[in-house]
DRENGU-752484 format. One record per atom (N, C-alpha, C, CB): atom name; chain; residue number from 1; z, x, y. Coordinates in pm, whole numbers, padded with zeros to 5 digits. Each point is the difference from the previous one (the first is absolute). Glycine has a CB too. Example, Ala and Ser with C-alpha at 12.3 -4.5 7.8 and 13.67 -1.06 7.14 Angstrom:
2
NODE atom mol seq      Z      X      Y
NODE    N   A   1  00780  01319 -00569
NODE   CA   A   1  00000 -00089  00119
NODE    C   A   1  00000  00090  00120
NODE   CB   A   1  00125 -00189 -00117
NODE    N   A   2 -00197  00154  00222
NODE   CA   A   2  00006  00082  00119
NODE    C   A   2  00073 -00077  00109
NODE   CB   A   2 -00215  00118 -00063
***
This chain:
161
NODE atom mol seq      Z      X      Y
NODE    N   A   1  00450 -00376 -01763
NODE   CA   A   1  00085 -00079  00090
NODE    C   A   1 -00081 -00145  00022
NODE   CB   A   1  00105  00231  00126
NODE    N   A   2 -00050 -00348 -00130
NODE   CA   A   2 -00075 -00131  00036
NODE    C   A   2 -00049  00025  00144
NODE   CB   A   2  00148 -00166 -00154
NODE    N   A   3 -00249  00078  00161
NODE   CA   A   3 -00045  00001  00159
NODE    C   A   3  00011 -00159  00029
NODE   CB   A   3 -00189  00229  00003
NODE    N   A   4  00211 -00240  00140
NODE   CA   A   4  00032 -00116  00061
NODE    C   A   4 -00155 -00065  00004
NODE   CB   A   4  00236  00090  00144
NODE    N   A   5 -00259 -00202 -00206
NODE   CA   A   5 -00095 -00059 -00006
NODE    C   A   5 -00002 -00132  00070
NODE   CB   A   5 -00022  00131 -00183
NODE    N   A   6 -00054 -00155  00310
NODE   CA   A   6  00022 -00098  00088
NODE    C   A   6 -00134 -00075 -00011
NODE   CB   A   6  00174  00129  00154
NODE    N   A   7 -00200 -00271 -00138
NODE   CA   A   7 -00131 -00064  00028
NODE    C   A   7 -00038  00022  00144
NODE   CB   A   7  00042 -00173 -00175
NODE    N   A   8 -00162  00155  00194
NODE   CA   A   8 -00062 -00010  00123
NODE    C   A   8  00054  00107  00091
NODE   CB   A   8 -00036 -00241 -00034
NODE    N   A   9  00040  00375 -00015
NODE   CA   A   9  00031  00099  00115
NODE    C   A   9 -00081  00110 -00011
NODE   CB   A   9  00223 -00059  00015
NODE    N   A  10 -00212  00151  00081
NODE   CA   A  10 -00139  00113  00012
NODE    C   A  10  00096  00119 -00071
NODE   CB   A  10 -00172 -00069  00276
NODE    N   A  11  00119  00152 -00386
NODE   CA   A  11  00061  00131 -00045
NODE    C   A  11 -00069  00103  00058
NODE   CB   A  11  00069 -00082 -00203
NODE    N   A  12  00011  00190  00220
NODE   CA   A  12 -00034  00152  00038
NODE    C   A  12  00043  00065 -00137
NODE   CB   A  12  00050  00004  00285
NODE    N   A  13 -00137  00033 -00374
NODE   CA   A  13  00023  00084 -00084
NODE    C   A  13 -00031  00134 -00036
NODE   CB   A  13  00014 -00178 -00025
NODE    N   A  14  00067  00275 -00018
NODE   CA   A  14 -00040  00139 -00035
NODE    C   A  14  00014  00043 -00115
NODE   CB   A  14  00040  00044  00180
NODE    N   A  15 -00137  00045 -00209
NODE   CA   A  15  00043  00051 -00151
NODE    C   A  15 -00082  00127  00009
NODE   CB   A  15  00036 -00237 -00155
NODE    N   A  16  00034  00329  00063
NODE   CA   A  16 -00034  00150 -00016
NODE    C   A  16 -00036  00046 -00140
NODE   CB   A  16  00155  00039  00185
NODE    N   A  17 -00216  00078 -00180
NODE   CA   A  17 -00051  00067 -00105
NODE    C   A  17  00137  00078 -00089
NODE   CB   A  17 -00253  00028  00154
NODE    N   A  18  00251 -00047 -00260
NODE   CA   A  18  00119  00094 -00055
NODE    C   A  18 -00013  00125 -00003
NODE   CB   A  18  00051 -00145 -00120
NODE    N   A  19  00052  00206  00154
NODE   CA   A  19 -00004  00155  00054
NODE    C   A  19 -00075  00042  00106
NODE   CB   A  19  00031  00045 -00201
NODE    N   A  20 -00062 -00183  00284
NODE   CA   A  20 -00077  00033  00123
NODE    C   A  20 -00147  00063 -00019
NODE   CB   A  20  00232  00036  00099
NODE    N   A  21 -00282 -00075 -00236
NODE   CA   A  21 -00120  00037 -00061
NODE    C   A  21 -00113 -00042  00105
NODE   CB   A  21  00098 -00027 -00251
NODE    N   A  22 -00189  00148  00300
NODE   CA   A  22 -00121 -00050  00096
NODE    C   A  22 -00124 -00047 -00061
NODE   CB   A  22  00079  00156  00152
NODE    N   A  23 -00111 -00293 -00120
NODE   CA   A  23 -00130 -00038 -00079
NODE    C   A  23 -00097  00054  00035
NODE   CB   A  23  00059 -00177 -00035
NODE    N   A  24 -00161  00211 -00005
NODE   CA   A  24 -00139  00030  00068
NODE    C   A  24 -00043 -00118  00072
NODE   CB   A  24 -00072  00158 -00175
NODE    N   A  25 -00049 -00124  00251
NODE   CA   A  25 -00065 -00098  00066
NODE    C   A  25 -00071 -00109 -00092
NODE   CB   A  25 -00021  00174  00178
NODE    N   A  26 -00013 -00155 -00304
NODE   CA   A  26 -00064 -00117 -00065
NODE    C   A  26  00149 -00079 -00040
NODE   CB   A  26 -00263  00127 -00105
NODE    N   A  27  00369 -00080  00071
NODE   CA   A  27  00087 -00067 -00043
NODE    C   A  27  00057 -00101  00100
NODE   CB   A  27  00026  00183 -00149
NODE    N   A  28 -00025 -00124  00261
NODE   CA   A  28  00032 -00102  00125
NODE    C   A  28 -00100 -00108 -00005
NODE   CB   A  28  00090  00180  00158
NODE    N   A  29 -00205 -00164 -00156
NODE   CA   A  29 -00114 -00098 -00006
NODE    C   A  29  00058 -00109 -00107
NODE   CB   A  29 -00211  00185  00055
NODE    N   A  30  00235 -00145 -00171
NODE   CA   A  30  00037 -00088 -00101
NODE    C   A  30  00125 -00089  00045
NODE   CB   A  30 -00096  00170 -00173
NODE    N   A  31  00203 -00110  00240
NODE   CA   A  31  00126 -00071  00027
NODE    C   A  31 -00045 -00106  00131
NODE   CB   A  31  00179  00227 -00088
NODE    N   A  32 -00265 -00161  00167
NODE   CA   A  32 -00030 -00096  00107
NODE    C   A  32 -00059 -00125 -00056
NODE   CB   A  32 -00035  00183  00159
NODE    N   A  33 -00061 -00149 -00237
NODE   CA   A  33 -00092 -00117 -00075
NODE    C   A  33  00102 -00082 -00091
NODE   CB   A  33 -00235  00153 -00016
NODE    N   A  34  00346 -00112 -00022
NODE   CA   A  34  00068 -00086 -00105
NODE    C   A  34  00104 -00095  00117
NODE   CB   A  34 -00004  00208 -00255
NODE    N   A  35  00038 -00151  00366
NODE   CA   A  35  00092 -00086  00107
NODE    C   A  35 -00121 -00094  00016
NODE   CB   A  35  00187  00180  00148
NODE    N   A  36 -00301 -00151 -00093
NODE   CA   A  36 -00098 -00094  00096
NODE    C   A  36 -00026 -00115 -00126
NODE   CB   A  36 -00149  00211  00196
NODE    N   A  37  00138 -00172 -00311
NODE   CA   A  37 -00049 -00092 -00098
NODE    C   A  37  00084 -00120 -00035
NODE   CB   A  37 -00109  00190 -00081
NODE    N   A  38  00261 -00187  00142
NODE   CA   A  38  00064 -00081 -00023
NODE    C   A  38  00015 -00116  00118
NODE   CB   A  38  00085  00179 -00158
NODE    N   A  39 -00157 -00120  00276
NODE   CA   A  39 -00007 -00097  00125
NODE    C   A  39 -00067 -00117 -00031
NODE   CB   A  39 -00003  00175  00153
NODE    N   A  40  00033 -00291 -00099
NODE   CA   A  40 -00010 -00129  00030
NODE    C   A  40  00061 -00077 -00153
NODE   CB   A  40 -00228  00044  00202
NODE    N   A  41  00189  00016 -00316
NODE   CA   A  41  00051 -00076 -00126
NODE    C   A  41  00121  00007 -00017
NODE   CB   A  41 -00170  00030 -00101
NODE    N   A  42  00247  00103  00124
NODE   CA   A  42  00155 -00009  00004
NODE    C   A  42  00068  00048  00112
NODE   CB   A  42 -00009  00019 -00217
NODE    N   A  43 -00057  00061  00292
NODE   CA   A  43  00091  00022  00126
NODE    C   A  43 -00098 -00024  00101
NODE   CB   A  43  00172  00176 -00084
NODE    N   A  44 -00125 -00167  00228
NODE   CA   A  44 -00058 -00001  00106
NODE    C   A  44  00020  00109  00100
NODE   CB   A  44  00003 -00214 -00058
NODE    N   A  45 -00097  00297  00036
NODE   CA   A  45  00009  00141  00032
NODE    C   A  45 -00028  00026  00170
NODE   CB   A  45 -00087  00055 -00267
NODE    N   A  46  00179  00002  00311
NODE   CA   A  46 -00007  00045  00166
NODE    C   A  46 -00049  00132 -00005
NODE   CB   A  46  00201 -00130  00095
NODE    N   A  47 -00134  00242 -00176
NODE   CA   A  47 -00011  00133  00016
NODE    C   A  47  00023  00058 -00126
NODE   CB   A  47  00060 -00007  00225
NODE    N   A  48 -00143  00114 -00238
NODE   CA   A  48  00046  00107 -00091
NODE    C   A  48 -00036  00148  00008
NODE   CB   A  48 -00003 -00184 -00127
NODE    N   A  49  00070  00253  00091
NODE   CA   A  49 -00053  00158  00001
NODE    C   A  49  00067  00068 -00099
NODE   CB   A  49 -00042  00015  00235
NODE    N   A  50 -00049  00067 -00298
NODE   CA   A  50  00025  00076 -00132
NODE    C   A  50 -00012  00135  00045
NODE   CB   A  50 -00090 -00167 -00168
NODE    N   A  51  00213  00239  00175
NODE   CA   A  51  00010  00111  00036
NODE    C   A  51 -00030  00125 -00105
NODE   CB   A  51  00145 -00129  00156
NODE    N   A  52 -00131  00261 -00160
NODE   CA   A  52 -00023  00063 -00103
NODE    C   A  52  00104 -00002 -00104
NODE   CB   A  52 -00134  00115  00140
NODE    N   A  53  00258 -00156 -00089
NODE   CA   A  53  00135 -00008 -00102
NODE    C   A  53  00069 -00133  00023
NODE   CB   A  53  00050  00259  00009
NODE    N   A  54 -00088 -00340  00023
NODE   CA   A  54  00059 -00132  00043
NODE    C   A  54 -00094 -00104  00060
NODE   CB   A  54  00199  00131  00039
NODE    N   A  55 -00156 -00252 -00069
NODE   CA   A  55 -00083 -00119  00092
NODE    C   A  55  00085 -00095  00050
NODE   CB   A  55 -00195  00010 -00129
NODE    N   A  56  00134 -00092  00233
NODE   CA   A  56  00083 -00087  00076
NODE    C   A  56 -00097 -00135 -00015
NODE   CB   A  56  00130  00195  00182
NODE    N   A  57 -00048 -00290 -00183
NODE   CA   A  57 -00079 -00136  00029
NODE    C   A  57  00076 -00128  00080
NODE   CB   A  57 -00120  00071 -00226
NODE    N   A  58  00048 -00133  00284
NODE   CA   A  58  00057 -00106  00072
NODE    C   A  58 -00078 -00161 -00052
NODE   CB   A  58  00053  00203  00222
NODE    N   A  59  00024 -00282 -00264
NODE   CA   A  59 -00053 -00128 -00063
NODE    C   A  59  00101 -00108 -00026
NODE   CB   A  59 -00165  00140 -00106
NODE    N   A  60  00105 -00227  00081
NODE   CA   A  60  00076 -00129 -00041
NODE    C   A  60 -00070 -00055 -00130
NODE   CB   A  60  00067 -00061  00255
NODE    N   A  61  00039  00003 -00329
NODE   CA   A  61 -00042 -00053 -00153
NODE    C   A  61 -00084 -00132  00060
NODE   CB   A  61  00242  00083 -00184
NODE    N   A  62 -00342 -00073  00114
NODE   CA   A  62 -00072 -00132 -00013
NODE    C   A  62 -00033 -00072 -00124
NODE   CB   A  62 -00082  00085  00178
NODE    N   A  63  00116 -00024 -00277
NODE   CA   A  63 -00048 -00037 -00145
NODE    C   A  63  00135 -00051 -00062
NODE   CB   A  63 -00205  00190 -00030
NODE    N   A  64  00191 -00182 -00131
NODE   CA   A  64  00106 -00035 -00083
NODE    C   A  64  00096  00082 -00017
NODE   CB   A  64 -00132 -00110 -00092
NODE    N   A  65  00112  00254  00135
NODE   CA   A  65  00074  00115 -00034
NODE    C   A  65  00108  00026  00087
NODE   CB   A  65 -00188  00085 -00091
NODE    N   A  66  00307 -00028  00050
NODE   CA   A  66  00079  00051  00070
NODE    C   A  66 -00017  00110  00054
NODE   CB   A  66  00099 -00109 -00099
NODE    N   A  67 -00003  00172  00222
NODE   CA   A  67 -00036  00154  00028
NODE    C   A  67  00022  00099 -00095
NODE   CB   A  67  00046 -00049  00204
NODE    N   A  68  00052  00040 -00319
NODE   CA   A  68 -00012  00065 -00099
NODE    C   A  68 -00088  00017 -00088
NODE   CB   A  68  00153 -00035  00048
NODE    N   A  69 -00247 -00087 -00079
NODE   CA   A  69 -00125 -00003 -00061
NODE    C   A  69 -00097  00054  00056
NODE   CB   A  69  00060 -00161 -00079
NODE    N   A  70 -00065  00177  00205
NODE   CA   A  70 -00105  00039  00101
NODE    C   A  70 -00007  00160 -00015
NODE   CB   A  70  00050 -00212  00175
NODE    N   A  71  00088  00269 -00144
NODE   CA   A  71  00036  00128 -00003
NODE    C   A  71 -00053  00057 -00159
NODE   CB   A  71  00221 -00050  00192
NODE    N   A  72 -00168  00018 -00293
NODE   CA   A  72 -00006  00034 -00123
NODE    C   A  72 -00145  00009 -00026
NODE   CB   A  72  00219 -00098 -00058
NODE    N   A  73 -00297 -00017  00110
NODE   CA   A  73 -00162  00002 -00041
NODE    C   A  73 -00070  00115  00055
NODE   CB   A  73 -00012 -00245  00000
NODE    N   A  74  00019  00237  00178
NODE   CA   A  74 -00037  00118  00065
NODE    C   A  74  00044  00119 -00066
NODE   CB   A  74  00001 -00119  00195
NODE    N   A  75  00105  00187 -00208
NODE   CA   A  75  00017  00089 -00066
NODE    C   A  75 -00040  00040 -00129
NODE   CB   A  75  00122 -00039  00136
NODE    N   A  76 -00108 -00051 -00242
NODE   CA   A  76 -00051  00017 -00118
NODE    C   A  76 -00144  00006 -00026
NODE   CB   A  76  00191 -00089 -00040
NODE    N   A  77 -00264  00006  00110
NODE   CA   A  77 -00143  00025  00000
NODE    C   A  77 -00041  00132  00042
NODE   CB   A  77 -00024 -00224  00039
NODE    N   A  78  00086  00238  00113
NODE   CA   A  78 -00060  00109  00063
NODE    C   A  78  00025  00114 -00072
NODE   CB   A  78  00015 -00099  00203
NODE    N   A  79  00129  00127 -00279
NODE   CA   A  79  00024  00106 -00062
NODE    C   A  79 -00103  00017 -00129
NODE   CB   A  79  00246 -00022  00096
NODE    N   A  80 -00289 -00071 -00168
NODE   CA   A  80 -00056 -00002 -00096
NODE    C   A  80 -00165  00049  00026
NODE   CB   A  80  00194 -00178 -00077
NODE    N   A  81 -00251  00107  00180
NODE   CA   A  81 -00120  00059  00073
NODE    C   A  81  00024  00155  00050
NODE   CB   A  81 -00055 -00250  00082
NODE    N   A  82  00144  00294 -00028
NODE   CA   A  82  00026  00137  00060
NODE    C   A  82 -00015  00098 -00117
NODE   CB   A  82  00166 -00086  00186
NODE    N   A  83 -00077  00075 -00281
NODE   CA   A  83 -00004  00030 -00127
NODE    C   A  83 -00133  00035 -00075
NODE   CB   A  83  00191 -00134  00020
NODE    N   A  84 -00261  00029 -00024
NODE   CA   A  84 -00139  00004 -00087
NODE    C   A  84 -00073  00081  00092
NODE   CB   A  84 -00009 -00233 -00128
NODE    N   A  85  00022  00223  00258
NODE   CA   A  85 -00126  00082  00115
NODE    C   A  85  00009  00134 -00014
NODE   CB   A  85  00011 -00155  00190
NODE    N   A  86  00146  00188 -00187
NODE   CA   A  86  00053  00161  00019
NODE    C   A  86  00018  00067 -00130
NODE   CB   A  86  00132 -00054  00206
NODE    N   A  87 -00128 -00033 -00355
NODE   CA   A  87  00047  00072 -00101
NODE    C   A  87  00145  00021 -00009
NODE   CB   A  87 -00206  00093  00012
NODE    N   A  88  00284 -00130  00068
NODE   CA   A  88  00141  00002 -00005
NODE    C   A  88  00035 -00092 -00113
NODE   CB   A  88  00030  00051  00248
NODE    N   A  89  00111 -00056 -00299
NODE   CA   A  89  00075 -00090 -00068
NODE    C   A  89  00143 -00034  00072
NODE   CB   A  89 -00127  00089 -00211
NODE    N   A  90  00164 -00205  00174
NODE   CA   A  90  00136 -00015  00014
NODE    C   A  90  00007 -00068  00171
NODE   CB   A  90  00076  00232 -00203
NODE    N   A  91  00037 -00224  00241
NODE   CA   A  91  00068 -00091  00104
NODE    C   A  91 -00071  00060  00144
NODE   CB   A  91  00261 -00044 -00149
NODE    N   A  92 -00286 -00028  00205
NODE   CA   A  92 -00064  00067  00146
NODE    C   A  92  00107 -00047  00118
NODE   CB   A  92 -00287 -00025 -00074
NODE    N   A  93  00329 -00104  00067
NODE   CA   A  93  00070 -00059  00128
NODE    C   A  93  00169  00012 -00053
NODE   CB   A  93 -00231 -00199  00093
NODE    N   A  94  00327  00239 -00011
NODE   CA   A  94  00115 -00031 -00012
NODE    C   A  94  00029 -00131 -00043
NODE   CB   A  94  00021  00156  00143
NODE    N   A  95  00096 -00178 -00223
NODE   CA   A  95  00047 -00128 -00062
NODE    C   A  95  00020 -00095  00110
NODE   CB   A  95  00111  00112 -00195
NODE    N   A  96 -00038 -00081  00285
NODE   CA   A  96  00058 -00075  00140
NODE    C   A  96 -00111  00000  00089
NODE   CB   A  96  00242  00079 -00009
NODE    N   A  97 -00265 -00199  00075
NODE   CA   A  97 -00080 -00018  00153
NODE    C   A  97  00114 -00026  00082
NODE   CB   A  97 -00235 -00110 -00064
NODE    N   A  98  00175  00104  00192
NODE   CA   A  98  00069 -00038  00110
NODE    C   A  98 -00035 -00131  00070
NODE   CB   A  98  00024  00231  00016
NODE    N   A  99  00020 -00328  00008
NODE   CA   A  99 -00011 -00101  00070
NODE    C   A  99  00054 -00055  00098
NODE   CB   A  99 -00055  00000 -00146
NODE    N   A 100  00003 -00058  00258
NODE   CA   A 100  00091 -00044  00103
NODE    C   A 100 -00087 -00135  00066
NODE   CB   A 100  00123  00271  00051
NODE    N   A 101 -00039 -00382 -00056
NODE   CA   A 101 -00035 -00120  00068
NODE    C   A 101 -00031  00011  00171
NODE   CB   A 101  00152 -00109 -00200
NODE    N   A 102 -00261  00096  00233
NODE   CA   A 102 -00049  00009  00117
NODE    C   A 102  00077 -00112  00066
NODE   CB   A 102 -00227  00106 -00064
NODE    N   A 103  00309 -00092  00200
NODE   CA   A 103  00084 -00112  00043
NODE    C   A 103 -00064 -00060  00112
NODE   CB   A 103  00203  00098 -00077
NODE    N   A 104 -00284 -00058  00164
NODE   CA   A 104 -00037 -00031  00108
NODE    C   A 104 -00173  00058  00054
NODE   CB   A 104  00291 -00009  00021
NODE    N   A 105 -00337 -00046  00078
NODE   CA   A 105 -00136  00075  00061
NODE    C   A 105  00038  00109  00036
NODE   CB   A 105 -00112 -00167  00082
NODE    N   A 106  00197  00207 -00022
NODE   CA   A 106  00048  00169  00048
NODE    C   A 106  00004  00091 -00148
NODE   CB   A 106  00192 -00087  00233
NODE    N   A 107 -00128  00028 -00322
NODE   CA   A 107  00030  00082 -00105
NODE    C   A 107 -00133  00015 -00078
NODE   CB   A 107  00250 -00073 -00005
NODE    N   A 108 -00351 -00029  00004
NODE   CA   A 108 -00130 -00015 -00056
NODE    C   A 108 -00069  00091  00078
NODE   CB   A 108  00009 -00230 -00076
NODE    N   A 109 -00014  00239  00192
NODE   CA   A 109 -00100  00098  00092
NODE    C   A 109  00022  00131 -00046
NODE   CB   A 109  00006 -00132  00210
NODE    N   A 110  00140  00165 -00212
NODE   CA   A 110  00055  00121 -00022
NODE    C   A 110 -00048  00040 -00126
NODE   CB   A 110  00188 -00040  00136
NODE    N   A 111 -00173 -00015 -00270
NODE   CA   A 111 -00054  00023 -00113
NODE    C   A 111 -00141  00038  00006
NODE   CB   A 111  00160 -00140 -00080
NODE    N   A 112 -00229  00040  00149
NODE   CA   A 112 -00125  00013 -00032
NODE    C   A 112 -00062  00137  00078
NODE   CB   A 112 -00008 -00273 -00044
NODE    N   A 113  00079  00304  00162
NODE   CA   A 113 -00028  00141  00060
NODE    C   A 113  00049  00110 -00100
NODE   CB   A 113  00030 -00090  00246
NODE    N   A 114  00071  00075 -00300
NODE   CA   A 114  00036  00122 -00085
NODE    C   A 114 -00095  00010 -00082
NODE   CB   A 114  00220 -00011  00009
NODE    N   A 115 -00270 -00101 -00079
NODE   CA   A 115 -00099  00026 -00115
NODE    C   A 115 -00128  00073  00051
NODE   CB   A 115  00084 -00213 -00121
NODE    N   A 116 -00140  00160  00227
NODE   CA   A 116 -00092  00053  00078
NODE    C   A 116 -00006  00138  00022
NODE   CB   A 116  00014 -00191  00083
NODE    N   A 117  00100  00228 -00028
NODE   CA   A 117  00030  00143  00062
NODE    C   A 117  00040  00099 -00089
NODE   CB   A 117  00064 -00101  00188
NODE    N   A 118 -00015  00060 -00330
NODE   CA   A 118  00025  00068 -00087
NODE    C   A 118 -00076  00123 -00027
NODE   CB   A 118  00080 -00194 -00057
NODE    N   A 119 -00203  00191  00034
NODE   CA   A 119 -00095  00109 -00038
NODE    C   A 119 -00014  00063  00129
NODE   CB   A 119 -00128 -00110 -00193
NODE    N   A 120  00137  00084  00310
NODE   CA   A 120 -00006  00071  00137
NODE    C   A 120  00107  00096  00017
NODE   CB   A 120 -00098 -00192  00099
NODE    N   A 121  00189  00121 -00135
NODE   CA   A 121  00141  00089  00040
NODE    C   A 121  00015  00112 -00145
NODE   CB   A 121  00159 -00245  00163
NODE    N   A 122 -00221  00233 -00261
NODE   CA   A 122  00003  00064 -00103
NODE    C   A 122 -00112  00127  00018
NODE   CB   A 122  00090 -00226 -00131
NODE    N   A 123 -00140  00210  00244
NODE   CA   A 123 -00116  00086  00018
NODE    C   A 123 -00161 -00011 -00079
NODE   CB   A 123  00221  00136  00044
NODE    N   A 124 -00219 -00249 -00104
NODE   CA   A 124 -00111 -00017 -00107
NODE    C   A 124 -00099 -00075  00057
NODE   CB   A 124  00141  00007 -00186
NODE    N   A 125 -00143 -00038  00327
NODE   CA   A 125 -00116 -00076  00076
NODE    C   A 125  00049  00018  00160
NODE   CB   A 125 -00062 -00200 -00212
NODE    N   A 126 -00071  00188  00288
NODE   CA   A 126  00078  00003  00139
NODE    C   A 126  00011 -00125  00055
NODE   CB   A 126 -00074  00211  00051
NODE    N   A 127  00028 -00329 -00130
NODE   CA   A 127  00008 -00126  00044
NODE    C   A 127  00018 -00097 -00131
NODE   CB   A 127 -00144  00067  00219
NODE    N   A 128  00227 -00179 -00182
NODE   CA   A 128 -00017 -00087 -00155
NODE    C   A 128 -00130  00003 -00012
NODE   CB   A 128  00183 -00171 -00003
NODE    N   A 129 -00300  00098  00062
NODE   CA   A 129 -00124 -00017 -00068
NODE    C   A 129 -00053  00102 -00072
NODE   CB   A 129 -00036 -00136  00152
NODE    N   A 130  00067  00278 -00107
NODE   CA   A 130 -00045  00085 -00103
NODE    C   A 130  00028  00026 -00137
NODE   CB   A 130 -00016  00062  00174
NODE    N   A 131  00152 -00133 -00206
NODE   CA   A 131  00033  00018 -00150
NODE    C   A 131 -00048 -00095 -00082
NODE   CB   A 131  00184  00098  00054
NODE    N   A 132 -00263 -00044 -00151
NODE   CA   A 132 -00067 -00080 -00107
NODE    C   A 132  00111 -00073 -00085
NODE   CB   A 132 -00203  00169 -00011
NODE    N   A 133  00309 -00150  00004
NODE   CA   A 133  00106 -00068 -00100
NODE    C   A 133  00089 -00080  00083
NODE   CB   A 133  00003  00188 -00169
NODE    N   A 134 -00069 -00266  00293
NODE   CA   A 134  00074 -00084  00042
NODE    C   A 134 -00084 -00121  00037
NODE   CB   A 134  00161  00174  00061
NODE    N   A 135 -00081 -00316 -00096
NODE   CA   A 135 -00059 -00101  00052
NODE    C   A 135  00103 -00087  00089
NODE   CB   A 135 -00167  00015 -00198
NODE    N   A 136  00090 -00051  00302
NODE   CA   A 136  00084 -00080  00090
NODE    C   A 136 -00102 -00116  00025
NODE   CB   A 136  00156  00199  00117
NODE    N   A 137 -00096 -00330 -00097
NODE   CA   A 137 -00093 -00106  00038
NODE    C   A 137 -00042  00033  00150
NODE   CB   A 137  00113 -00182 -00166
NODE    N   A 138 -00238  00181  00159
NODE   CA   A 138 -00102  00035  00125
NODE    C   A 138  00065 -00074  00138
NODE   CB   A 138 -00241  00005 -00173
NODE    N   A 139  00287 -00140  00155
NODE   CA   A 139  00044 -00026  00111
NODE    C   A 139  00136  00044  00058
NODE   CB   A 139 -00147 -00157 -00059
NODE    N   A 140  00219  00230 -00011
NODE   CA   A 140  00134  00045  00044
NODE    C   A 140 -00007  00113  00119
NODE   CB   A 140  00084 -00054 -00248
NODE    N   A 141 -00030 -00005  00365
NODE   CA   A 141  00007  00069  00139
NODE    C   A 141  00153  00021  00009
NODE   CB   A 141 -00219 -00117  00126
NODE    N   A 142  00266  00252 -00125
NODE   CA   A 142  00131  00023  00055
NODE    C   A 142  00062 -00074  00131
NODE   CB   A 142 -00062  00206 -00105
NODE    N   A 143  00192 -00278  00101
NODE   CA   A 143  00008 -00113  00090
NODE    C   A 143  00001  00075  00160
NODE   CB   A 143  00148 -00172 -00199
NODE    N   A 144 -00127  00303  00237
NODE   CA   A 144 -00008  00033  00128
NODE    C   A 144 -00142 -00009  00046
NODE   CB   A 144  00198  00136 -00026
NODE    N   A 145 -00289 -00126 -00044
NODE   CA   A 145 -00136  00012  00036
NODE    C   A 145 -00046 -00152  00001
NODE   CB   A 145 -00039  00249 -00105
NODE    N   A 146  00101 -00337  00047
NODE   CA   A 146 -00036 -00125  00021
NODE    C   A 146  00091 -00109  00059
NODE   CB   A 146 -00131  00073 -00167
NODE    N   A 147  00148 -00024  00294
NODE   CA   A 147  00100 -00101  00096
NODE    C   A 147 -00060 -00115  00023
NODE   CB   A 147  00099  00167  00120
NODE    N   A 148 -00230 -00204 -00134
NODE   CA   A 148 -00049 -00106  00063
NODE    C   A 148  00015 -00127 -00101
NODE   CB   A 148 -00159  00159  00147
NODE    N   A 149  00206 -00128 -00264
NODE   CA   A 149  00044 -00088 -00110
NODE    C   A 149  00166 -00034  00007
NODE   CB   A 149 -00204  00109 -00149
NODE    N   A 150  00259 -00203  00109
NODE   CA   A 150  00151 -00034 -00016
NODE    C   A 150  00030  00052 -00145
NODE   CB   A 150  00007 -00224  00162
NODE    N   A 151  00109  00252 -00189
NODE   CA   A 151  00039  00017 -00144
NODE    C   A 151 -00037 -00093 -00067
NODE   CB   A 151  00165  00107  00038
NODE    N   A 152 -00156 -00256 -00035
NODE   CA   A 152 -00039 -00081 -00049
NODE    C   A 152 -00146 -00034 -00069
NODE   CB   A 152  00179 -00018  00140
NODE    N   A 153 -00258  00090 -00023
NODE   CA   A 153 -00137 -00021 -00017
NODE    C   A 153 -00046  00107 -00095
NODE   CB   A 153 -00029 -00106  00227
NODE    N   A 154  00098  00242 -00209
NODE   CA   A 154 -00033  00104 -00083
NODE    C   A 154  00049 -00013 -00146
NODE   CB   A 154  00000  00131  00206
NODE    N   A 155  00107 -00215 -00245
NODE   CA   A 155  00057 -00028 -00115
NODE    C   A 155 -00091 -00068 -00063
NODE   CB   A 155  00207  00007  00069
NODE    N   A 156 -00259 -00117  00007
NODE   CA   A 156 -00111 -00067 -00085
NODE    C   A 156 -00137  00059 -00035
NODE   CB   A 156  00106 -00174  00097
NODE    N   A 157 -00139  00266 -00006
NODE   CA   A 157 -00116  00075 -00025
NODE    C   A 157  00014  00094 -00113
NODE   CB   A 157 -00052 -00025  00230
NODE    N   A 158  00169  00077 -00242
NODE   CA   A 158  00021  00116 -00092
NODE    C   A 158  00077 -00047 -00133
NODE   CB   A 158  00008  00163  00209
NODE    N   A 159  00062 -00257 -00207
NODE   CA   A 159  00085 -00062 -00129
NODE    C   A 159 -00016 -00147 -00017
NODE   CB   A 159  00178  00171  00032
NODE    N   A 160 -00169 -00218 -00110
NODE   CA   A 160  00011 -00168 -00026
NODE    C   A 160  00150 -00001  00060
NODE   CB   A 160 -00167 -00066 -00253
NODE    N   A 161  00184 -00045  00312
NODE   CA   A 161  00142 -00070  00030
NODE    C   A 161  00079 -00098 -00094
NODE   CB   A 161 -00095  00021  00211
***
């Protein structure tokens, strides 16, 4: 299915392992590293989490690649590295990915918290900071704890306008 590709927007993306295969810790390291390797050159990454059987990321495109090309690159290169590391062969990820265009500050805050809390809700960590396969910009502060700033100030602090 084609994905809606819009310039200058923030995307929330999710992708799952084929047949909900559970990746070992070393494989999750490789997937997280692959996502992070695109930061600055091709994407402007706000957050990413690699769960045992799926991953989420929040980013804006910052290079010449389309969303489809970025996702194909992340999934293709990470699958190759995961297979190499684990001795597996074949497809790691499902063909399809889910993507959502983040509409406003409240939507962005909600998606950031979802990504950060995903390992906690699944019982994999007692706090987001304890989960090794989570990346979140260090300056992110959930809005209810940052009432001294206006939404505009938070947007400028966390995301390019």
